[in-house]
N, C-alpha and C positions, 0 to 999 in steps of 0.2 A: 219411281214412286207413283202410285196410282191415286186417282182423285179422292177416294175415301180416306186414305192415309194423309193426304195433304189437308183435307178438311179437318181431320182430327188434330193435326199439328197446328194449323192456324187457329183453330178454336182454343187450343190449350194456350197459345201465345197471346190470345186476345183478352188478356187480363193483366192489369198493371203489375201485380206482385209476381205472377208467373213469368212475365216478360223480363222483369228486373232480375229474377233468380236465374233464368236461362242465360241472360247476358253475363251475369256474375260467374256462372259456371263455365261459360266460354272462356272468360279471362283466366279462370283457375286452371284450365288445361286438364291434362290427364291425372293430375294429383287430385282434383275434385275437392269437394267440401262436404262437411256433414250439415244436416238440417239446422242444428243450433247455431252454427257459425254463419250460415246464410241468413237465418232469421235475425241474428244480431246485426249483421252488416246492413240489412235492409230495414231494420226497425220494426219487425213484424213478430207477433207472438209465435213461439215455436210450434204449437199445435196447428196454427193456421198455415205455417210454412210447410209442415208435413203434408197437409191437405193439397197445397199447390204443387208440391213436388210429386205427389202421387198422380196428379192430373198430367203433369209433364211426362212422367214415366208411362202412364197409360197411352199417351200419344206417341210413345216411342222416341221422344226427344232426349230423355236422360236415362242413364243406366244407374244401377245402385249395386254396391258391394259392401259386405260386412267387414269392418276392421275393428276387432275387439268388440266393444259394446256399441260402437257407432256404425251408422249406415252412411257410407260415403256416396255422394251423387256426382256423376260426371256426365258431360254432354255426350250424346251418341252422335259423333261427328259424321258417320255415313248417312244417318237420317237427316241431319242438318244440311249436309251437302246435297242430298236427294231433294229436299224441299227447295233449296235455292235453285237447283237445276231445273226442277219442275216449273218454278216461277219465271225463270229466265229462258226457258227452252226455245221460245220463238222470238227472242228479243232482236234478232238480226234479220227479221223478215222471213223466218223459216229456214234460212241457210245456216250451217254451222258457224258459230262465232270464231273469230281468230283469237288466239291467246291474248294478244295485246289490244283487242278491240274494246272500245268503250261503248256500252250499249246505251244509247240515248235516242229517244224518238225524235222525229223532226219537230222543230219548234213551231208552235201554233201561235198566231197573233191573238192574244186573249181579247183584245178590244174588237177584233174582227176575225173570228175563227173561220169564216167561210167567205173569203173575199170575192170569189168568182160568182157567188150568188147575188152580190150587190152591183154587178156590172149592168148598166142600162142598155 
């Protein structure tokens, strides 16, 4: 994933209703959901939900397919995985992460984040 695509994806997710819809669609899996069902689950007006889903689709995070009269939305898992990969690409100091590695930065003492600077 390149930087402009990441910025579009993060921008689309940087809104409460879109983030909630995306998370709901991740849970729905390949079956997906139609806009009315998503709106109902999230307590949002259907027309607003369609607007938010369009933003997610424009960012490439969701796909849509027609099923009879309904448009079914599903997560674009390769795009989601690409975004996650981009964000965690250098989490292990620039070396490839091991499958069982937990990516955690070294702990910083919040009270004294630069202890060497305080040495007399």
